[in-house]
N, C-alpha and C positions, 0 to 999 in steps of 0.2 A: 340706494344702496347696494355696492356691487356684488355680484354674485361670487361663492366660491369656486376656488378655483377646479375641484373637482367638477362642479358642474356648469363652469364655464368651458373648461377645457374637456368635457366629454366626448368620446369620440359617435360621430354623426354617421360614418361609412365603416364598412369592415376594413378599408385600407389605415383607416386610423387606429384601428385597435392593434395595439403593441403585445409582443409575445405571445401573442394566442394564434401563430400563422396554422398550425397542425389542426384549427378549429374553422376559422375562417376562409380558408381556401377548398376545402370540400365545401361548406355553404354555399360560397360563389359558385364553382361547379355544378353543383345539384340547381342553381337556378339560372344557369344558361343551359341545362340539358333541359330545362321543366321537369323534373324528378322532386320536386319537392314532398317531404313527407307531411304528414297531418299531425305529428305530435314527436316534440324534441323534449329531450330530457339534458340539461346545462348543469353540470357539476363545477364545484373547485372551491378554494379560496375564498375568504372576501375581499372584494375591493379589484379583482382581476378582470372584472369584462364581460361577466354573464349576462345581466339585464342589460348594460349597454348593446351587445350582441343580440339578445332577443329584441329591443325596439327596432334595430336596423335592420334583421330581418322582417319585421312587420313593413319597415318602411319600402323594404325590397320588394315584397309579396304585392302591396296594396299601391305601388306607383302607377300612375298612370302610363309610364312606358314599359312596365314591368310585367311579369316578374323579371329583376332584371339584376344583378349584383353590385349594379351603381347607380343609386335612386338619381333623378332628375333634381332634386331639393328646390323645386319652386309650384310643385303640383299641390294639392290641398292636402292630400295624405302626407307629403314630405315635408311639408311646411308643418302640420299638425304634431308630428311625431320626431321633429329637430329637441335635441337637446333642449335649448329654450321655449319650444311652443307649446300652445296651451294642450297638445293631445288631440285623440281621434276619438270619438263616437263609437266605431266598430274596432278597436283595440282597449282591449279590457285588462288592468293591471289589479291585481287582488293580491294583497299581502295574505298569505295563510298562517300567520302567526295570530292575526285577528279573524280570520274566516276560514278556519280550517275546519271545521265543526261539521256533520252529517246535515244539519237543513241548509249552510251555506251551499254545500255540494249539490242538494237537492234542487234549491235556487236557481244557482248557475244550470244544473242540466234541462229545467225548464226552460230559461230563456235563450238558451243555444240554438233552438230547431230555430227561430227568427232570422229572417236573412240581413245582413249587412245593410246599412243606412244609405251609405254612400260609396261604400269601398267596394274593391273585389270579394276579401275574405272576411269575415270577425275572428279575432282573434284574442285568445285568453293567454297573457303573462301570469302563470303563479307563481309569485317568488316566496321563498323561504317554504319551498315543497313541502319538506320532511317535516313542519308542523301540522300537515293534514293528518287525520286523525284515520286509522283504521277503517274507520264505517266511512268516514267522508270518501277516503278512497274507494272503496267498495261501491259505493252510491257513482261515483263515476267512471267506474270499468268499462258498462257496456258503451257509455258514449265516448270512451277513450279509441273503444276496439272497432266500431262504426260509425264514427262521425260522420254528420250530413256533410255535403260536398264544398259547403263555405266554411267550414270550420276547422280552426287550426289550434292547436294547444303546444306552449312552450311552458316549461316545470323549468325552473332556476333553486339550485339547493347547496348549501355547503357540505349537507351528508346526503348523498344518493343512498347510502345502504339503508337509511331509514324509509326510502320510497319502495311500497311493497312491491313484490317482484313480479306480481300479473299487471302492474301500470309500467314498472320499468321497461319489461318484457315486450311491449305494447309501442317504445319509443326509440328513436334513433339519439342513442346517448354519446354526448361530446364532452369530454373532462377536459376543463379549464387549468392551468397550471399558473405558480407564481411566476411573477416577470425576472426576467434574469437582471440583475445588478447595472450591468453595462446598459443595458435598454432602457434601465428606468432613469439612471441618470442624464443620458439623453434626452428624455423626455423631462425631466425636472429644466435643464439646462437652456431646452427651446423656451419654455412657460416661462422662466425668468428673464431671455430676450425681449419675449414677446410684451413681458410685463413691464421693460426697462429697470429690473431688479438686480444691481451688482450682488454676488455671492461669494465667496471664496471657495476655491476645490476643496478645502478639508473641512469645510460646512457643507457642502453638497454631499460628499462624502457620508458625513454622521446623518444626513436626511435618506438617504439611499439606504443605509441602515437602520435607519428607525422606521423604513417602511416597510424591510423585511419581505419584499417581493409584490407588497400589494401595491395596487398605482395609487388608488384610492386614497390610501394612508399617509403614504408619501407625499398627496398633494396637498394634504390638510397638514400635515405637519409644516411644509414649506410656507403653506399659507400662512402658518402661525408663526413663523420666522419672520415673514417679511410684514405680515402687520403689525409686528413690535421691531422692527429696524429703523434706528438711524439713518440719517442724509447718506453715510457712506457705505450702506447696503450691510448685507446679514453676515457677520462676521462668526470664524471659528468661534471665538470665545463667546458670542452670544449663546448659537447652538450648543454647546459643550453645559452653559447656565441654563438651557431650558431642558435640554432632551435629559439631563441629569449623568451624560456618560462621563467618564476618567478621562480626565485632562491625557493626552498622549504622552507628556514630558513627565509625567509620574509613572505610567507605564514604562516608560525609557529608565527611569532610574532604577525600579526594583527589578526588571531583568537584567539591568549591568549589576546590581546588587547581588543577584541569584550568580552570576557568571562569576563576580569576585568571589564567593562566598564569602561576603561581608552581611554576618548576622544585626549588627549593630545598624550599619545602614539600612537594611530591611524593615527593623523596627521601627526606625524613626520614618520612614514614608509611609507605613501603617499610621501612625500618629498624625503626619501631614494630612491623610485622607480622612482621620473622625475629625481632625479640626475645621478643615474646611468643610465639614457637612455632608459630605458624600457617603451614599449609603455602603456600609460592607460588603454587600450580596452584589449591589451592581460592580462593585472594583472586582471583584471575583468572578466575575463574567466578564468585565474588559479584560482580565489579566489570559481568562481562558482563552478568550479571542485571539490574544495577542499569541500566545503559545501555538495556537494552532497554527497562524500567520505565519511562524519562526518554524514550523516543523515541516509545513509547506515547502518554505523557501530553501531549508538545508536537503529536500530530498527533490525540489526543481530550482536550480539555481537562478533559471532565467523566467521564476514563474510571474513576474511583472509583464515580460513581452507576451507570454502566452496568455494572459489574462485570466491565469489564477486568483492573482491579489491585485487589487485596485487601490493603487498608493501611486504618491510622487516618488520620482526616481532620487531625492535624497532620503526619504524614509525608508526605501526598499536598500538602499547603500547602509543605513543604520542597521537594519535590520539583519541584514548578509552578515554585518560585524557582530551579532548579537546573536545569530545560531550558530554561526562557527565556534563562538567563543565558550558557549554551554554542549553543542554537540548534541546528535539526535536521542541518544539513550538517555541523557538527562531531561530533554527537554518534553520528550514521551514521557516520561515519568514523572516530571512535575506538572504535565496536564493531566495525567491520571489521577494524581493527588488532588487538585485544583477542582475537578470535577467531581471528585469524593465529595470533597469539603463542602462544596456546594448542595448535595444534596442533605449535608448534616445542616447545613445553616437554615434550612427552612422551618418555619418556625421557633428556630433557637433564642433565646431571652436575652444570649450575649453575644451577638455574631462579631463583634472585635475580638472577642477572645480566640472566637475559632477562625478568624482569620490569621490571628498572628500563631495559632496551633497548625496552621495550612502552610504559612510561610517556614516554620520552623521545621517541618516534614519534610518539604522542599530542599532546605538547607543541611540537612543531616542523613545522607543516605545511609552511614554506618548504624544509625540506630533501628534500620528495615532488615530483616533477614532475606526479606523476597528476591526474585530473580531479579527486577528491576534493580533495588539497591546495589545487589553484587555489580552488575552490568556498569552502572553508575561508576562505581569504585576501579573498576577494572579499567574503564573510559580514562579517569583521571590518571590513573598510574602510568598508562601510554602515554601522556601528555608530558608527565613528569620525567618520562624515559627517553621522551624524543620520538617517540615512536610514530611515524607520520600515518597516516589514513583508518580505514577498519581494519587494516590486515596486518599484526607484526608478523617481525620475522622472527623465523625460529628462534636464533640465535639471542635476540631481544627477550623475546618470551621465557625461553629457558633461563635468562638470568633473573628477569623478575621473579619466575617461580621458585627458582631456589634459593631465594635471598631471604633469609630469616626476618631482615627487618621489614622488605615490602609486603611478606604474609601478614606479619604481624599489623602495618598500616588497614590490609586488607580485612583481614579478619574474617577470612572465609572458613567453614568449615568442611570438612572434604566430605563428599558425598558421591554416590556410585554413579555411577556413567556407563551402563550396558549398554544403552540404546547409541552411545558414541563408541566406536571403536579407535579412537585417538586420543591420549593423554599426555598433559603435560609431563614431561621426566619427571621419577620421584623426588621429593624433597624430604627433608628430616623429618619423620612424622613426631618424632618426640618435640622436635623446636615449631616449627609452622607447618600445619598441612594445608595444602591448597586446593579449590577446585581443578576437576579435569575440564579442561577446555579444549575444544577441537579448533586446530591452529587449519587457517585459510590463508596464507600469506600468498604475495605476487610470485608468481613465477621466474619474474624477470630478478628476485632477491635470492633464489635459493642457488647455492652451488654444490659442490660434492660433497662439503664438508656438512653443509645443512641434512644433507642427504644420509649421509653416515650417521649423523647423530639419532635419526628418528628410523634407520634401519630396523631394529628390532621393532617398532612399530607396525612400519609397513610388510613386514615379514609374519607378524602376527595376523594382519588381515589377509594377507594369501592364504596363510594357514585355513582361513573361517572360510572361503571359497569354494566352491564345487570341485572336486580334484585338486585343491590346495595343499591339503597333507601328505601327499608324496612329491609335490613339486616345493615346497616353503625347505624341509631338508635338504634336498638337492642344492638349491640356494644359498642355503645359511650357510652349510659346509664345505662347499665349493666355488665360491662368486662373493665378487668384491665390487665395491664402485670404485670405478676409475676415475670416471669423469661425468660432467654434465656439460654439454656442448647445444647449446640454442635449444633445441626442442628434443635433444637425445640425452638418455642415458645411457653410459657405456658402461658394459660388465665383464670383466674380468673371470675366466674360469681355470680350473687347474691343469682340465685335459678336453682332446677333444669329443671323445665317448661321452663323457659327462654334459657337455654342451650340448651334441647331439639330443641327447637322451632329454634335457630340458626343454628345448625346442618342440620335440616331440609330445610332451604332456601339455602343449599349451603355455607356455612358461612365459613368454611374453604379454598374453593377453591376460595372465592373473596378475601380473605385475603392474601390468598398466593400468587395472583397474584398483589395483591398490594404490599404489600412488594418486590417482585421483580421488579416491577418499580419504588418506592422509595429507597429503598436501594439497590437493584440489588444480594440479597440472593433469594436462594429455600429451604426456612424452611418447618418443619410438623409441624401443630398446634395440640395441646395439651390444651384440657379444663379441667376445676374442679370448682366444687364448692369452695367458698373462704373458706379456710382452711381445705377444704377434700382434697380425694384422686383423682388423676388425673383420667380422662373417655379414655383417650387413653393407651399407651404402656409407662409404666413408672415404677419407682422401690421404694424403700424404701426409699433411698438417695435425688432422686429429693421431695418425698413427705415429707420429713422433710424440704427440702429448702423451699418448698414451704409455708410450714405451717409458718415457719419463717418470710418469706418475706410480707404473709398475715396475717392483725388482728386477735385475738381470734374472736371467735363467735360460741356461742352456736346451738346446733341443731335445726332445727326449728319446733316448736310445730303442731299437726294438723292444728290448726286454722292458722296459717301464711301459711301454705303448702295449703290451701283453698284459702286463701287471695291472694295468687300469682296464681292460677289456674282461679282466677275470676277476670282476669284483665277487664279494661272499655272497650267495644267495640268502644268508639269515643275518638278520640285524644283530650287530656287536653293539658293546656299550663302547668302543672307542669312537673317536671323529675324526676325520682328515685332515691333513696340514692345511694349517691355512694358506690362503692365496698371496699372503702378502710373507709368508718366510724365504727366505734369500735360498735358492738353488746353489747346489754345490758345484763349484768349477773344476776343470780338470778332470783327466783320465780315468784319474784314479779315484774319482769321488765316487760312495756309495749310490747305487741308484735308491732313489726313493720307496718306501714301503709301501706295499699297496692300498689304494685308496678306498675306504670303506664306506657306504652311504648308509644313513643311519634312517630309517623307515619308521614314522609314529603309526598308531593305529590306523588303519584304513576306515575312510568317509565312507556312508552310505549313498552318496554321490558319485563317488571317482569309478569311473569306466571297467576298472582292476579290481575293484574290490570284492566282487560276487565269484569270482575262480579264484582265489588265494593265491595267486602267482606269486613267485619268489622274485627276487632282483634279478636272478640269473634268465629266468623265463622269460623276465621282461625284455630282457636285453635279447635275447634269442628272436622273440616276437617284434618287438617293437623295432630293432635296427639292425637283423639279421645278422647276429654273432653266432658262431662258431666254436665249439669247444674243443681246446686244444689238449687241456690236462686239466685235471679237476684237483685241485690241490687239497682241498678238504678229504679226498679219498673215497668218497661217496659216487 
């Protein structure tokens, strides 16, 4: 009778232990340095190499050429402790599940003081150490703390927290881990090659998945498949039938139906699952696994090359198409629904009904008023309006928001957005209220028209910034957007003094912050007199473009400049002429009326808020202006 694969291919040296280099390399170095501790604790999931490593350590300690990290394999100790060997009288393995009481511990303590029969050390390997009772551990405590020179302890457990702290603190603890899928696949492929067994790559992937990181479990599953395989080897169909996994074609069909929003097709697939005798819970688990893969592929398009997904190239291409069809938001929401449904299916008496309800929830985002459902509906609308990517342009988003038909399809209730400074433009409240959405368009898609459409939102953000309550009225009443050129926004001001007052109040920095918050762009600000040359770094071409964008205006006369410099000191209800108003031409044209600045209530963070300085005082202090004539008579 042949040995089981997990026994036949059990590692006999540290080099053959896979996926545990963080344990095997320090142990080998300790053997080289002759600094082996008297007690070790190996912990970790089942089937990951704890007991095998304990036997290898015992071989290394008792080898005739040892202690050595590479046992010779020919001495009596090495052959006795080989995977297929009879064992050694000086290496005692104890199953604590059946020998964990206080009497067993006392018996071990009494026999441990005898010297080894033929080896260098007497070694106790205590498997399932968490099953030792507290009284048993206390009986061993003194022995583990101060053992005789010839005695070594190796505890192996899946639950290290159940080993009492007084014992655990006297050991060197090495935690073992689950083996990565890639390393496990390579190990199984080598075994198949050594056994001359043909296995389809897809079937090997199912074996790796069934092993769940445990080498012993994966080898046991492979052993079962090999035992029942025909002359053609192990096929994918055989693995699916034996392991109970859902056929990949069924998962492809249901995901495609979700993408097409075809409820009839989804219910037909559920019926096929039940008619084929599949477990609805298993189908839901496999569907959740597929959705997880699609989410990863959506976030990392080259996930297959990076090793995040283990699948053939054709499968990855098909999954990429499915991921793009559904979208990241819809995939995430579907995964959440399936995960919640799996919890509800535990112990349920009608699992098929629950599976159908899960599918219905995925298909009907409009039935849910939570955030995920709203985002799914918005994502679908973006596709319908031909908006590419995750960031719709301001114009397209405005069109979608102000359309009553679109808002009726979305069915969103307007809600407060105090935490979001940017809102969609107001839609008719009586016809179709819409939710506020923060716009994050691409910088390349934003032109001067788009900035003008959102100019009020940008100024509102400026007003909420420190020192913004004095800067915002200055911009709102005396500046206009002339041009967006590359990474530069060009503003036109009505007069030079107002432009200098804007710059002295850190207007550029405040406006840049507002642009970042509203549009997600980091632009440089250039200012110019309407119809004049830019004051920042500009070119002849940009100046020509600005002149074309701004109305023609005659140079200011001395009286006009004086009127601008003599702005009134008190806020009035009037407003300055807009920058776009056509200037008078000819010598007989009346000079423009004096420019008035409307200042809002001071903000506590403003530098000039504490002394109550008026507009005239600010001009005198900040710009060095001189009063020639006070028209107010004061």
